[in-house]
N, C-alpha and C positions, 0 to 999 in steps of 0.2 A: 531454533523454535520459535524464537520471539520475534526476525523478522515475518516469519508466516503470519503471525497469529497477529500482531500490528498493520500487516498487509490488511488482513482481514477488517480490524478496526477502521482503517482508513477508507477499505470500500462499504462498509456498516453507514459510515461518517456521507459519504456521497449518497448513498440510498437514504436517507432520511433527509436530504436534498434534493431527491425526485431522480437521481443519474443511478440508472440501471443498467444497461446496459455492456456488456463488452467492450464492444469499440470503440465506445466514447469516455467510458474509465478506461480505458488503458491510455487514450486517447490522452486525459486532462493528467496522467500518471507520467509519460512521456515515453511509453513502452509500447509495443508493437502487442496486440489482443491476444494471439496464439502466448505470446514470453508471458502474459497475465495468465491465460489460464495455467498454463503449464508450472509457471509458481503456484496455485493454490492444488494444483497435483502434485504438488511434489519437490518442483526443480527448487535445486539450489539453487535462491536470490544471490546474484554476484554485487560484490560492494560498488560495485559501476551502477547498477539497478538500484541497491541501497540508497544510495547517492541518489539519483535521479529522482525519484519517488521521493522521497524524502524535501528534496528542492520544490517538486510538481506542489507537493502541498504546504509548505513554508512549514518544516516542520526547521530543526538544528539535525546540523549535521551526527548520525548518531545513533537518531531516537528510534527508527528501526531495527535499533541492536539492543534495546531500554525493555527491559516489563515492564506494560503499562497496565496490567489483569486489574489493580486496585485504581486506578485511575477513570474517572467518567470522561462520556465522549468530549465534552469541551477539552480542545488543547488551551 
């Protein structure tokens, strides 16, 4: 649950920066655009994919697994 919610937070951050296209977002995150869409639709986000997304977005390892609902968009 946290991974998907945190992935949405990351996508919101990219949108604030004007990055909204699925292909562009996926490329920035280091994953395939079809994989990104599948993740958003409920597909399991693997450990490998989570770590790749964290690395791409300069988050510490494990960030996607944590509950960040009370935090602001500033990381």
